[in-house]
N, C-alpha and C positions, 0 to 999 in steps of 0.2 A: 195645871199645865207647866211643863218645865222649860228651861231656856233652850233646850234642844228643839222644842216644838215651835218656838217663836218665829214669826215672820221677820225677815230682814228689814231694817230701817224703820220698824214700828216701835215706838217707845212703850215700855211696860213698867209696871211697878213691882218690885220684889215683894212677895208675900211672906216667904219663909226660906230658910236654908236648912235642908234636911241632910245632916251628916252627924255622926256620932264622934267625929274626931275634933277634939277641942283645939288642936293646933291648926287644923284647916279652918275652923270657924274664926280663929284669931287672925289668920292670914287674910281671909275674905273681908273681915271687918276692917283690916288695915288698908285694903284696896278701896273701901267705901261701899262694899257689897253687903248690905244688911236690909232688913225689912223696912219698907217704906221708901226706899231709894229707887230712882228711875234707872233703867238699864235698856240699852238698845243693841240688838245684834247687828253689827256692821256688815260682816261677811262670814262665810263658812268655807272651810277647806275639808279635806278628807277626814281628819280626826280632830280638828280644832275649830273653834269659832272665835272671831274677833268681836269683843263687846265694848261698848262705850259706857263708862261709869263716870259720873261727874264730868270732869274736863279731860279725862284720859281714856286711852284705848288699851285693852289687854287681850292677849291671846290665851284662851283657856281650852283645856281638852274636853272632850265630850262627856267624860265621866264626871268632871267637876260641874259642867253645865247641867247635867242631869240632877244635881243636888240643889240647884237654884230654882225655887218654885215662884212662878209669876202669876 
């Protein structure tokens, strides 16, 4: 299941990041988005979703959310 399919306010554990872009992997890792980390979808908008990672909230687009496997 990807982050796009997650229910709002339910905490999930990130299983994998499915992208071939090393720069994108490094960016997500710097945000704290890596396997074994907890993530929660706070809200959704038209083309973005707000996620809570660690003690921060980030707005990510749907394409990036599709790469995060929970």
